[in-house]
C-alpha positions in Angstrom: -0.1 0.1 0.1 1.3 3.2 -1.1 1.4 6.0 1.6 -0.3 9.2 0.4 1.8 12.2 0.6 0.5 15.1 2.7 1.8 18.5 1.7 2.0 20.9 4.5 -0.2 23.9 3.6 1.5 27.0 3.8 -0.6 30.0 5.2 -1.0 32.9 3.1 0.7 36.3 4.0 -2.8 37.7 4.8 -3.7 34.9 6.8 -0.6 35.0 8.8 -1.0 38.6 9.6 -4.4 38.2 10.6 -3.7 35.5 12.8 -0.9 37.6 14.5 -3.5 40.4 14.8 -5.9 38.1 16.5 -3.2 36.7 18.7 -2.2 40.4 19.8 -5.8 41.0 20.7 -6.0 37.7 22.9 -2.5 39.0 24.3 -4.0 42.2 25.2 -6.7 40.5 27.5 -3.8 38.5 29.2 -2.0 41.6 29.7 -4.8 43.3 31.2 -5.6 40.5 33.7 -2.0 40.7 34.7 -2.1 44.4 35.2 -4.5 44.1 37.9 -1.7 44.2 40.5 -1.4 47.8 39.4 2.6 47.7 39.8 2.7 44.7 37.6 2.2 46.3 34.3 5.6 46.5 33.2 6.0 42.6 33.6 2.6 42.0 31.9 3.9 44.0 28.8 7.1 42.3 28.9 5.4 38.7 29.0 3.1 39.9 26.2 5.8 41.2 24.1 7.7 37.9 24.6 4.7 35.9 23.6 4.3 37.9 20.5 7.9 37.5 19.6 7.5 33.8 19.9 4.5 34.0 17.9 6.3 35.7 15.0 9.0 33.3 15.0 6.5 30.5 14.6 7.5 28.9 18.1 5.1 27.2 20.3 3.7 29.1 23.2 0.5 30.1 25.1 -1.0 31.0 28.2 1.4 28.8 30.3 4.5 30.5 28.8 3.1 33.9 29.1 2.5 33.2 32.9 6.0 31.8 33.3 7.6 35.1 31.6 5.2 37.1 33.7 6.6 35.6 37.1 10.0 36.0 35.8 9.6 39.8 34.9 7.6 40.7 37.9 10.7 40.2 40.1 12.2 43.7 39.3 9.3 44.9 37.1 7.0 45.8 40.2 9.6 48.5 41.2 9.5 50.0 37.6 5.8 50.0 37.9 5.9 51.8 41.4 8.2 54.3 39.9 5.8 54.7 37.0 2.9 55.5 39.2 5.1 57.9 41.1 5.8 59.7 37.9 2.1 59.7 36.9 1.6 61.3 40.6 4.3 64.1 40.0 2.6 65.0 36.8 -0.6 65.2 38.1 0.4 67.5 40.7 2.2 69.6 38.0 -0.9 69.7 36.0 -3.0 70.9 39.1 -0.5 73.5 39.7 -0.7 74.8 36.1 -4.5 74.9 36.4 -4.2 76.9 39.8 -2.6 79.8 37.9 0.8 79.6 39.2 3.3 81.6 37.0 5.0 79.4 34.4 2.5 76.6 35.3 1.2 75.8 31.8 4.8 75.5 30.6 5.7 73.0 33.6 2.5 71.1 33.1 3.2 70.6 29.4 6.8 69.6 30.1 5.5 67.1 32.7 3.0 65.5 30.3 5.7 65.2 27.6 7.9 63.7 29.9 5.5 61.2 31.1 4.7 60.3 27.5 8.4 59.8 27.0 8.6 57.4 29.9 5.7 55.5 28.7 7.1 55.0 25.4 10.6 54.0 26.9 8.8 51.5 29.1 7.1 50.0 26.1 10.3 49.7 24.2 12.0 48.0 27.3 9.3 45.5 27.7 9.4 44.9 23.9 13.0 43.5 24.1 12.9 42.1 27.8 14.2 38.5 28.2 14.2 36.4 31.5 17.1 37.3 33.6 17.7 40.8 32.2 17.5 43.6 34.9 15.1 46.3 34.3 17.4 49.3 34.9 19.7 48.9 31.9 16.7 47.8 29.8 15.2 51.2 30.5 18.3 53.2 30.0 18.8 51.7 26.6 15.2 52.0 25.7 15.4 55.9 26.9 18.1 56.4 24.3 16.1 54.5 21.6 13.3 56.7 22.4 15.2 59.7 21.6 17.2 58.4 18.6 14.2 56.8 16.8 11.7 59.5 16.7 9.8 57.7 14.0 9.2 54.4 16.3 8.6 56.7 19.2 5.9 58.5 17.4 4.3 55.2 16.2 4.1 54.0 19.8 2.5 57.4 21.0 -0.1 56.8 18.4 -0.6 53.3 19.7 -1.2 54.7 23.2 -3.6 57.3 21.8 -5.6 54.5 20.2 -5.8 52.6 23.5 -7.0 56.0 25.2 -9.6 56.7 22.6 -10.7 53.1 22.5 -11.1 53.2 26.2 -13.0 56.7 26.0 -15.5 55.5 23.3 -16.0 52.0 24.5 -14.1 51.0 27.6 -14.0 47.3 27.0 -12.2 47.8 23.7 -9.3 49.3 25.2 -8.5 45.8 26.9 -7.6 43.8 23.7 -6.1 46.8 22.1 -3.4 46.7 24.6 -1.9 43.7 22.7 -1.9 45.7 19.5 0.3 48.3 21.2 2.7 45.7 22.5 2.7 44.1 18.9 3.7 47.7 17.6 6.5 47.9 20.2 7.8 44.7 19.1 7.7 45.8 15.5 9.4 49.0 16.2 12.3 47.2 18.0 12.5 44.7 15.4 12.6 47.5 12.5 15.3 49.3 14.6 17.5 46.1 14.5 17.1 45.4 10.9 17.9 49.0 9.9 
């Protein structure tokens, strides 16, 4: 009896990209659940980025690997999350001072908001390249440099953050899966930078 040859069906480019988009939306849900600890958001984004990098390399991985990456990243990531919330509180005070009519307040408020946006982009860039065992402090320093030296990529991430904010404003539950799309954008920005 002759065995029938089965050809491996190759997925179309459109199908592959749509599958990656769908995977990024699912990853956004995982990220949102992992962010419930409030200071765990850097670890959640790092685990999500690592999951999407595995997906783009056609490696196996699912929720179990995401949870393992999250546990590994949360070790030093919670300190980064705490520092991020401290930065948000400082900018909130700046904006309140600007609204109170303090001389030079609008300028200080604008600078504070711009700095907070830069910190958010640097945090996304750091999470996009995180690997288990890599400490957060050097990752953030390198990501800060890339944020300044790659303005096009940084602008793309700012636009992604704006999409999350607008999605949450229009339909709050929509912001949850869109988090994964922002992480996918961060992974793509970092990949683009490496291949240039």
